[in-house]
Every structure is written in C-alpha cells, then in structure tokens.
C-alpha positions in Angstrom: 7.7 -69.3 -10.7 6.4 -66.3 -9.2 5.1 -64.5 -12.1 5.4 -60.8 -11.0 2.1 -58.4 -12.2 1.7 -54.3 -13.0 -0.7 -52.8 -10.0 -4.1 -51.9 -11.3 -4.6 -48.1 -11.4 -8.1 -46.7 -10.6 -8.9 -43.1 -11.7 -12.2 -41.5 -9.9 -13.7 -38.9 -12.3 -15.9 -37.9 -13.8 -14.8 -34.0 -12.4 -15.1 -33.2 -15.4 -14.9 -35.8 -18.1 -12.2 -34.0 -19.9 -9.8 -33.6 -17.3 -10.5 -37.3 -16.6 -9.6 -38.1 -20.3 -6.7 -36.0 -20.1 -5.2 -38.0 -16.8 -5.7 -41.1 -18.7 -4.2 -40.0 -21.1 -1.2 -38.7 -19.5 -0.6 -41.9 -17.7 -0.5 -44.1 -21.7 1.8 -41.6 -22.7 4.2 -41.6 -19.8 4.3 -45.4 -19.9 7.4 -47.0 -21.3 5.2 -49.5 -23.0 6.0 -51.1 -26.6 3.0 -53.0 -26.9 -0.4 -52.9 -25.7 0.4 -55.7 -23.0 3.1 -53.4 -21.9 0.4 -50.7 -20.6 -0.7 -50.4 -17.1 -4.7 -52.1 -16.7 -6.4 -48.8 -15.7 -10.4 -48.8 -14.5 -11.8 -45.5 -14.7 -15.0 -44.2 -13.1 -16.2 -41.3 -14.7 -19.6 -40.8 -12.4 -20.4 -37.2 -13.9 -23.3 -36.9 -11.5 -20.8 -35.8 -9.3 -21.8 -32.5 -7.3 -19.8 -29.7 -8.0 -17.0 -29.6 -5.1 -16.8 -25.8 -4.7 -20.2 -25.0 -4.7 -20.0 -27.5 -1.9 -17.2 -25.8 0.1 -18.0 -22.3 -0.6 -21.9 -22.4 -1.0 -22.5 -25.8 1.1 -24.5 -26.6 -1.7 -25.0 -30.5 -1.8 -22.0 -32.7 -0.8 -20.2 -35.1 -3.7 -19.0 -37.1 -0.4 -21.3 -39.9 -1.0 -20.8 -40.5 -4.8 -16.7 -39.9 -4.2 -17.1 -43.1 -1.7 -19.3 -44.7 -3.7 -16.9 -44.6 -7.0 -13.5 -45.2 -4.3 -15.7 -48.5 -3.5 -16.2 -49.5 -6.7 -12.9 -49.4 -8.2 -11.7 -51.0 -5.3 -14.2 -54.3 -5.9 -13.2 -53.9 -9.6 -9.7 -54.8 -8.9 -7.9 -51.4 -8.5 -4.7 -51.2 -6.2 -4.6 -47.5 -5.7 -7.0 -44.3 -6.5 -6.1 -41.6 -8.5 -8.6 -38.5 -8.3 -9.0 -36.4 -11.0 -10.2 -33.8 -9.7 -7.9 -31.0 -7.4 -10.4 -29.8 -5.1 -12.2 -33.5 -4.7 -8.8 -33.9 -2.5 -10.5 -32.3 0.2 -12.5 -35.1 0.8 -9.7 -37.7 1.2 -9.8 -37.8 4.6 -13.6 -38.4 4.5 -13.4 -41.2 1.9 -10.3 -43.5 3.0 -11.7 -45.3 5.5 -14.4 -46.4 3.5 -11.6 -48.3 1.6 -8.7 -50.7 1.8 -6.5 -48.9 -0.9 -4.2 -45.9 -1.0 -5.2 -42.3 -2.8 -2.2 -40.9 -4.4 -2.6 -37.3 -2.9 -2.1 -34.9 -6.2 -1.3 -31.9 -3.7 1.3 -33.1 -1.9 3.0 -34.8 -4.8 3.2 -31.8 -6.6 4.7 -29.6 -3.7 7.4 -32.6 -3.3 8.1 -32.1 -7.2 8.4 -28.4 -7.1 10.6 -28.1 -4.1 12.9 -31.0 -5.7 13.2 -28.8 -8.9 13.8 -25.2 -7.5 16.6 -27.7 -5.1 18.1 -28.6 -8.6 17.6 -25.4 -10.2 19.2 -23.6 -7.3 16.1 -21.3 -6.5 16.6 -20.6 -2.9 13.3 -19.1 -2.0 10.7 -20.3 -4.4 7.5 -18.7 -4.8 4.8 -20.8 -6.1 1.9 -19.4 -7.8 -1.7 -21.4 -7.5 -4.3 -21.5 -10.2 -7.1 -23.5 -9.0 -10.8 -23.2 -8.1 -12.0 -21.2 -5.4 -12.9 -23.8 -3.7 -9.5 -25.2 -3.6 -8.1 -21.5 -2.5 -10.9 -21.2 -0.3 -9.6 -25.0 1.4 -6.3 -24.0 1.6 -5.4 -27.4 0.1 -2.0 -26.3 -1.6 -1.3 -23.6 0.9 -1.0 -26.7 3.1 1.1 -29.1 0.8 3.3 -26.2 -0.5 4.0 -25.1 3.0 4.9 -28.8 4.3 8.1 -28.1 1.6 8.9 -24.6 2.7 7.8 -23.2 -0.2 6.4 -19.5 -0.8 2.3 -19.1 -1.8 1.0 -16.9 -4.4 -2.5 -16.8 -5.0 -4.7 -14.1 -7.0 -6.7 -11.7 -5.7 -10.3 -12.1 -5.0 -11.2 -10.1 -8.4 -8.8 -11.8 -10.3 -10.2 -15.0 -9.1 -13.3 -14.3 -9.8 -12.9 -12.6 -13.0 -9.7 -14.9 -14.6 -9.8 -17.9 -12.8 -13.4 -19.1 -11.8 -14.3 -17.3 -15.4 -12.0 -19.3 -17.5 -12.9 -23.0 -15.9 -16.9 -22.3 -15.1 -17.7 -19.3 -16.8 -20.2 -19.1 -20.3 -17.1 -19.7 -22.4 -15.0 -21.9 -20.0 -13.3 -24.6 -20.2 -16.1 -27.1 -18.5 -18.3 -25.5 -21.1 -16.2 -27.3 -24.0 -14.3 -24.0 -24.9 -10.7 -23.3 -25.0 -9.7 -20.2 -26.6 -11.3 -17.6 -24.2 -10.6 -19.5 -21.1 -7.0 -19.5 -22.2 -6.3 -16.0 -22.5 -8.4 -15.6 -18.8 -5.7 -18.3 -17.6 -2.7 -16.6 -19.2 -3.4 -13.1 -17.7 -4.1 -14.7 -14.5 -0.8 -16.5 -14.5 1.2 -13.1 -15.7 -0.1 -11.6 -12.6 1.4 -14.3 -10.5 5.0 -14.1 -12.0 4.9 -10.3 -11.7 4.3 -10.6 -8.1 7.3 -12.9 -8.1 6.3 -16.7 -8.8 9.0 -18.9 -9.8 6.6 -21.7 -10.6 2.7 -21.5 -11.4 0.6 -24.9 -10.7 -1.8 -25.4 -13.0 -4.1 -26.6 -10.0 -7.6 -27.5 -11.3 -7.5 -30.7 -13.4 -9.5 -28.3 -16.3 -6.5 -25.8 -16.9 -3.7 -27.5 -18.0 -6.3 -28.3 -21.2 -5.8 -24.9 -22.0 -2.3 -23.7 -20.3 0.6 -24.4 -22.0 4.0 -23.7 -20.1 4.9 -21.5 -23.5 2.4 -19.5 -22.7 4.0 -18.2 -19.4 7.2 -17.0 -18.3 8.1 -19.3 -15.5 7.9 -23.6 -14.8 4.0 -24.3 -15.0 3.4 -27.5 -13.1 0.9 -29.8 -14.4 -0.2 -31.3 -11.3 -1.9 -34.5 -13.1 1.3 -34.8 -14.9 2.7 -35.4 -11.4 0.3 -37.6 -10.4 0.2 -40.1 -13.5 4.2 -40.1 -13.6 4.1 -41.1 -9.5 1.2 -43.7 -10.3 3.3 -45.4 -13.1 6.1 -45.5 -10.8 4.0 -47.3 -8.2 2.1 -49.5 -10.9 5.3 -51.2 -12.5 8.2 -51.2 -9.2 7.0 -55.0 -8.8 8.3 -55.5 -12.4 
C-alpha cells in the first residue's frame, strides 16, 4: 500500500520575526485540520541577521542574498518541499536564489496578482485599479507593478512624500511596526490607503509582511488583500494535494 504524505512547507523568515510568526499562524489557521497530526509539517528558518532588503536595493548597503541562499539551502536540507519567503521585498532576489536549490519558491506577488484578477472578475470590476502599500525597495524594484501588469491590472502607488512620511514611517519609524508598535503605524498606513482609494483603487495590497499586523480591512473602504494570506492558502493547497 502506498502511503500518501503531506508536502513539507519551508518558511524563509526573520524579515522580520513578527511577520514570520504571522505567516505560520495563517498556515495553521487556514489548514482544515482536526488534530495535531492533520496539520502540515513546517520548517522555519528565521535568520534575523539577514540585512535589510530595502537598504540594499535603494541605498546599496549590504546584500541579503548570501543569507537568503544559505537559508533556502538549509530548508532544502531539512526536508522542505517548497519555500515561502516571509518578506515581499526579498522576492527581488528569487532569480538569484533558485539556481542554488532544487525545490520551488512560491512567488507571493504573482499569486496575489492572480488572486486579485479573479476577485475582480467575480465582482464584475472591468478595469480594476490596485493600490500598493509596500516598502520603498519593493516599489522601486517594481515587483508588484510587474506582477500586476501580467494580469492587466492598473497599479497605483503613493507619492514619494506619502511613501516616506506614511508608509516607510509606519514600517521603519521609531514607533513603526518593526519597532514593535501598532497604534501609530495603523494610523499612518490607514491614511496612505485612503489616499490610494481617493485616486480610484478598487483593491489595496498590504504588500509588506508587517502591514497586515496593523492594517485591517475594516480600516479601509475597499478590499484589502493580505499577500501573506494568499501565499499561505496556496502553500496549503499544494501541501495537501497528494492527500
């Protein structure tokens, strides 16, 4: 008799730790399990020493690539069948990571774009516009723009002032999410989301893994898409398909 097993999920995390925890929690909460044994085996590599992605992409500081390659290889050796990266901006390095491993990396941004295209179709939205809240590294590298345009979705981003004073301050500021604060970042990110809505956004992407920790759909007037949740659900589907 052939015993079918679940595939193992590997999380490349530490960017930051709270976002890594949130991704794993989304996997646990969205898995249709009735016992411990029905949950998906998950291996987490939370290397908090990984250099900041935006600081490398925008300012040319130390590259996180060697850390990402090492982490991906560690997950593969540990038995992971797929890798999820708990950081939107780190997806910039996927083309440089994949030659060093033999297991797939699920592309959170492409999956999110596909999800929004389907949601827009279901809702009868003919020309959807998608507002993107993300780090400056993600915005500058046009990661979401490239993914969204594959599905003919219009892309809206904050102005440079809004990006620095609202989005980046909410994420990286002295009282930002990465510093462990929630109330002030929520106000800043909510304001950034409302400005994108005013420009015609039908959807808002929480395109930094820290943003869904403080910004909820009840705080905005349109559909707020948590890219980590989209990623978690796709990983669950793939992990359970053998069953």
